[in-house]
C-alpha positions as CSV (number, residue, x, y, z in Angstrom):
1,M,-1.1,-14.7,3.9
2,N,-3.0,-11.7,5.3
3,F,-5.6,-9.6,3.5
4,K,-3.3,-6.6,3.1
5,T,-0.7,-8.7,1.2
6,K,-3.4,-10.2,-1.0
7,Y,-4.8,-6.7,-1.7
8,K,-1.3,-5.5,-2.8
9,I,-0.8,-8.5,-5.1
10,C,-4.2,-7.9,-6.7
11,L,-3.4,-4.2,-7.1
12,W,-0.1,-4.9,-8.8
13,K,-1.9,-7.4,-11.0
14,A,-4.4,-4.7,-11.9
15,Y,-1.6,-2.3,-12.8
16,F,0.1,-4.9,-15.1
17,E,-3.1,-6.0,-16.8
18,T,-4.2,-2.4,-17.4
19,G,-0.9,-1.5,-18.9
20,Y,-0.9,-4.7,-21.0
21,A,-4.4,-3.9,-22.3
22,I,-3.4,-0.3,-23.2
23,T,-0.3,-1.4,-25.0
24,N,-1.9,-4.5,-26.5
25,Y,-1.5,-3.4,-30.1
26,L,2.2,-2.6,-29.5
27,K,3.1,-6.2,-29.2
28,Y,2.4,-7.0,-32.8
29,P,5.0,-4.6,-34.3
30,L,7.4,-5.8,-31.7
31,L,6.7,-9.4,-32.7
32,L,7.3,-8.5,-36.3
33,L,10.6,-6.8,-35.5
34,G,11.6,-9.9,-33.5
35,I,10.8,-12.2,-36.4
36,L,12.5,-10.0,-39.0
37,N,15.7,-9.4,-36.9
38,K,15.8,-13.1,-35.8
39,I,16.5,-12.3,-32.2
40,T,17.9,-14.9,-29.8
41,I,16.0,-16.4,-27.0
42,K,18.0,-14.5,-24.5
43,D,17.1,-11.2,-26.2
44,A,13.5,-12.2,-26.4
45,L,13.5,-12.9,-22.7
46,I,15.1,-9.5,-21.9
47,Y,12.6,-7.7,-24.2
48,S,9.7,-9.5,-22.6
49,I,10.8,-8.5,-19.1
50,V,11.3,-4.9,-20.2
51,Y,7.8,-4.9,-21.9
52,G,6.3,-6.3,-18.7
53,I,7.9,-3.6,-16.6
54,I,6.6,-0.9,-19.1
55,C,3.1,-2.4,-18.9
56,F,3.2,-2.2,-15.1
57,I,4.4,1.4,-15.1
58,I,1.8,2.5,-17.6
59,G,-0.9,0.7,-15.6
60,F,0.3,2.4,-12.4
61,F,0.1,5.8,-14.0
62,W,-3.3,5.0,-15.4
63,F,-4.7,4.5,-11.9
64,K,-2.7,7.3,-10.2
65,T,-3.8,9.9,-12.8
66,D,-7.6,9.0,-12.5
67,F,-7.8,7.6,-16.0
68,A,-9.3,4.5,-14.4
69,K,-12.1,6.6,-12.8
70,A,-12.7,8.4,-16.1
71,S,-12.8,5.0,-18.0
72,C,-15.3,3.7,-15.4
73,E,-17.5,6.8,-15.8
74,V,-17.5,6.4,-19.6
75,S,-18.7,2.8,-19.3
76,N,-21.3,3.9,-16.7
77,N,-22.8,6.3,-19.3
78,F,-23.7,3.3,-21.4
79,N,-24.6,0.8,-18.7
80,K,-28.4,0.4,-18.5
81,L,-28.4,-0.4,-14.8
82,S,-26.2,2.6,-14.0
83,I,-28.4,4.9,-16.1
84,E,-31.6,3.6,-14.4
85,L,-30.1,4.1,-10.9
86,R,-28.9,7.6,-11.7
87,N,-32.4,8.6,-13.0
88,K,-34.0,7.2,-9.9
89,V,-31.6,9.1,-7.6
90,I,-32.1,12.3,-9.5
91,R,-35.9,12.0,-9.5
92,G,-35.8,11.1,-5.8
93,K,-33.8,14.2,-4.9
94,R,-36.0,16.5,-6.9
95,K,-39.1,15.3,-5.0
96,I,-37.6,16.1,-1.6
């Protein structure tokens, strides 16, 4: 398998995992509805596939609309290494 294919698979995985993380709390009400309605295994499989597709789509739009960059920037504002590096770069530019 070449690198380009591996990259695409990892990108798709990131899309799905991000969408799954965003919709993480949605799975509990869905589980409760499934228990209360006593759905069949076939219906559970169909709902699971639909939920997986929705997770992928949400993750795709999360990356394509720059929410991933914004999320990374928020975490960088609290990361000690990132803060220290930014302070050194800013001080270094002012001296020049």
